[in-house]
Residue, then its C-alpha position, 0 to 999 in steps of 0.5 A: m437448144g438448152k443445156s439439157d439437150l447438150a448434156r443428153l447428146a453427150d450422155l448418148a455419146v458416152t453410153v449408147g455410142a462409146n459405152v465408156q467403162e469405169g477406169q478407161v482413158v477417153g480420147v475426144l476429137a473436136e474442132y475449135g468452136q466445139e469446146e462446149f460439147a467436148r466439155a459436156i462429153a468429158e463431164s458425162a465420161y467422168r460421171r461414168g467413171a473415166k480415169f482421164v479424158d484427153v481432148w484433142y482439137f483440130d483447127p481447119l484454118v491452121k490446115r489451110a495455112r499449111i496447104e497454102f504456104a508449107p513446102e510441097d514435099s512436107l504436105d503429107y508429113v504427120p508428126p509421129w506422136y500423132g500416130e503414137r497417141v492413137l496406138k497408145l489409146g489402143e494399148l490402154g484399151g481406151a475409148n474414143i469419141a469424135i465430134r462432127g458438125m462443121m465449124k468452118p465450111g469451105a475452109l480450104d476453098g480457093l487452094d490448089p486442090k492437088r496440094a490440099g489432097r496431100d494433107q489427110l488430117p485430121r485422119i490419121k492412118e493408125t486409126n485403121t489399126i485400132v479399128n481393125e484390131r478392135t482395141v478401142n470402143w469408139t463412136i462418132l456423133a454430130c453436134p449442131t453448130i451455127p455454121w453447119a445449120r447455115l449450110c443445111y438451111p440457107d433460107l433460115d436466119d441463124e437462130a431458126a436454122l440452129a433450132k431446126l438442126w437441133r430438132e432434127v439431130l435429136h430426132v435421128s438420134r432418137l432422143d425425142e423418144p420417151d425411152p431412147l435406149a429402148a428405141w435404139e435397141e428396137r432399131i438395132v434388132a431390125l438391123e441385125r435381122a437385115a444383116e443375118a438375112m444378107n448373110d443367109g443369101g450367100f451373095d457373090a456380088i451386089h448390083f446397084e442400078g439407077e439414073g447414072t448408076d450401073l455398078t457391080i461390087g464383087l464380094l469375097p467368099t467370106s464377106t460377112w454383113r455386119m451392122a454397126r454395133w460392134s464389140t472390142v476384143d475385150g467384149i465391150r459393145h459399142l455403136p461406132n456411128v450415132p446415129s447408125e442405120e446401115v448394114f455393111t461389109s468389106p467387098d473384094p477390092e479387085r471386083v468392082e465394075g461400072h459407073v456410079r453417081a453420088t445421090k448426095p453431096l460428099v463432105l470430106t473430113d476437113g469440110t471440103l464439099v464435093r458436089g455432083l460426084e461420078v465415078r467409073f470403076e474398072g478391075g476394082r479401081a476408080v479410073d475416072i473421078d468427076a464432079a461438078e465441084n472439087a473433083e480434083v481435091l478428091r482425085s488428089r486424096v485417092r492418090i495417097d496410096n495404092g488402095a485409095t482408088r479401091l473399095g473398102e466398104v459397101a453398105l445398105v440403108d433402107r427407107e426406115s432410116r430416120i435420116g432418110q425420111l427427113g429428106t434433109v441433106f445434112y452435108e455431114t457424111l456421118l448423117d448422110e451416109n446413114a440416109a442412103s446406101h453408100i460405098a467407101l474408097g479406101s480401107g476395109f474392115s479385116w474383121a468383116v471377113e471370116t478367113d485369113e485368106d480373105r483378110a489378106h485381100v481386104n483393101e488397105s489404105v490410109a483413106h476411107i472416104d464414104f459417099m452415098i449412092g443409094g435412094n428410093d430410086v436406086d434398085v439394089t440386087g444380090v447376085t448369088r454364086d449361081g448367078e441368081r438375081v435376088p432383089l434386096l432393096r426396091d423403092g428403099a424397102w427390104q425385099l428379103s424375108p424376114v427383113h421386109a416384115v420389120 
């Protein structure tokens, strides 16, 4: 990795991702150890005309100390200025860039999972407000680190692992293309066509079926399929995830039935690794959560409020995803969720439905926990309001016309 790669990734975050505008205040969320990339983002944002860049650092080892020693009844406390900071950025019509790429994998290993599940940081509930009100143009992207590279490629030494991770991150970010902006535009157009085809299908439910999975997710009458190029209320277009390979919507949180097996490990925002996840739903709720590793942490997370055991998102990813084609398990949800179809426990997107009546039914929660349930061996079928079953993804390929021709 050279400085040019770091600068190019920072420019991608600022331009294609957040689309920072002249005169905006820009928030940056990073972990300690990611200072170099945060500075590169700040430099790129200031070159683009940002008014101020505000970097906030999160330390998972400080969180570990809190979970281990703080009073039990204080673990879900969040100082009010944390939320006020987020809301103020929305009031100012600012931009926000969140950096991923673990610095301390397993930072919470060995702690009481029930205590660990009560502390949601670095997630802040007011983030849901600015996302749904569309007041901030924002993005999330990952920057390679040695601890993260060790997790992805345990058989390589640090130097080789980091070099490989950089190559793969640059590839999935399309920064290895002669014209990355044109390459992104081509993929975005394909995803827009997929979303349009899904909306034209008039589906009432989506059925996932594969080994360990038989899950039906009902949709609201006006659930609208989107792809991840969004606009703020002021018309600023941005790409919330870089890279992004999905089309998604908010389902009916009361109409989810069946069981599902995760097809990739889940890594929570604090670095906790959940392997072998299996979830059973009844009446829209996750009534049984099991895993080979850290199941109780996830169970604790979804006890945070009434909506955390219901779904806020269902997303479809086809085999044209560059991330999926690599076959790498990145242990980073930002990338892994764009390798395979996924669902999210917790908050939904009010703007992914078209009527006030349906918006009132979109799931609400402090939590939003994506986990991957798709792959080439998981069939995805649309069920129309008349009960017709329409193949959507087979062997990872779109079956809907004209999407399958893309």
